[in-house]
N, C-alpha and C positions, 0 to 999 in steps of 0.2 A: 504494500500500500504506500502511496505517496503521502508525505506529510504536507499539510496545508498551513501556511503561515499567512494570516490575513493582512499582514503589513507589506508583503511583497506583491508587486504588480503582476507577476507571473501567476501566482496563486489566485489572485482576484480575478484575473482574466479566465483562468480555467474554471473557476467556480461559476462565474457568470455564464460561460458557454455551456456548462452542465445544466444550469438552471433553465436557460433558454431552450436547450435541446429536450430536456424532460418536459418542460411546459408545452413545447410544440407536439411532442409525442402524446401527451395527455389530451391536448386539444384535438388532435387528429383522431384519437380513439373515441372521444365524446361526440365529435361531429360525424354523423352518419350519412353525409351527403356523398355525391359521386367523387371519384378521384379527379381533381381539377386538372392536373397536368396531363393525365392520360386522356381525359375527354377532350381537352384542347388539341392535343396532337392527333387524336382520331378524327375529329370533326373539322379541324382547320384545313382549308384547301392547300396551303403551302407550308408543309412541316419544316422545311429548312428556314423559312422566314421567321417562324415562331421560335425556332432554336436560336436564331441570330438575336432576336429580341430578348430572350431569356438570358443568353450569354452576355449580352451587352449590359443588362440590368445587374447581373451577377458581378460583372467587372466593375461597375460603378460602386457597388456595395463593398467589394474587396479593396478598391482604392481608398475608400473612406476608412476602413479598418486599418489598412497599411499605413495611411497617413498618421493615424493615431498611435500606432504601435511601433512602426519601423521608420519614422521620419529621419532619425539620426543615422540610419544604416543604409546608405544608397546601394550597397552591393546586393541587398535582399530584393531590390526592385528589378533585377535582371530576369527577363523571361527568355528562356532558351527555345529553340525550335522544337525540342522534344515536348514541351508543355503545350505549344500551339497545335502541333500535329496530333498528339494523342488526345487532347481535349476535343478537337474537331472530329476525330475518328470515333470517339466514344459518343459524341452527340449524334452522329449519323447512325451508329449502331442502335442507340436507344430509340431514335425516331422510327427506324425501320422495324425494330422488334415491336414497338407499340402498335404500328399499323398491321403487322402480321399476326402477332399473338395477343395483343391487348395490353392494357396498362398494368394488370395484376402480374403478368409474367415479368415485366420490367422491374416492378417494385420488389419482387422476390429476389432478383439477382443484382439489384443495385449495390448491396454491400460488397459484392465482389469486384466492383469497378476499380477500387484502389489496387487490388491484386493484379487485375488486367493491365492497368497503367504501368505498374512496376515491371511486369513480364514483357509487355510490348516495348517499353523503354529499354529494357535489357537486351532484347533480341534485335530490335530494329535500329536502335540508336547507340548501342554499346555502353549504356550507363552502368555504373557499378551499383550493387545492391547493398544497402546498409541497414542494420537493425538499430533503430533508435538514432542516436547521434554519433555512433561509432562506425 
């Protein structure tokens, strides 16, 4: 178990992220409506355009977080080709699977996306695999 020190920024950030994730999961369980992302991808006439919009909004949110947390470290702002290529490939695969199999199929396998990104980066781009920060 990791020790939490409420005075450290790192621990505060992790705790806030855990609370937000747990709150989102609880809200998702309590809300019994349709899968929003899945229904948008199934019904929207141009799935690549909606992926572009979702990716752009995600990039804006990530820039806000990065400005708040990594403003003093410009090296962490570098985005390699591997991130761009693999992210685009994963977005295309998710949209294709949503149209073929439906949104539930994609939701079941979305936790494996990190593993797929690691494997594709290792095979296609020659990245090294690290466990944690080592």
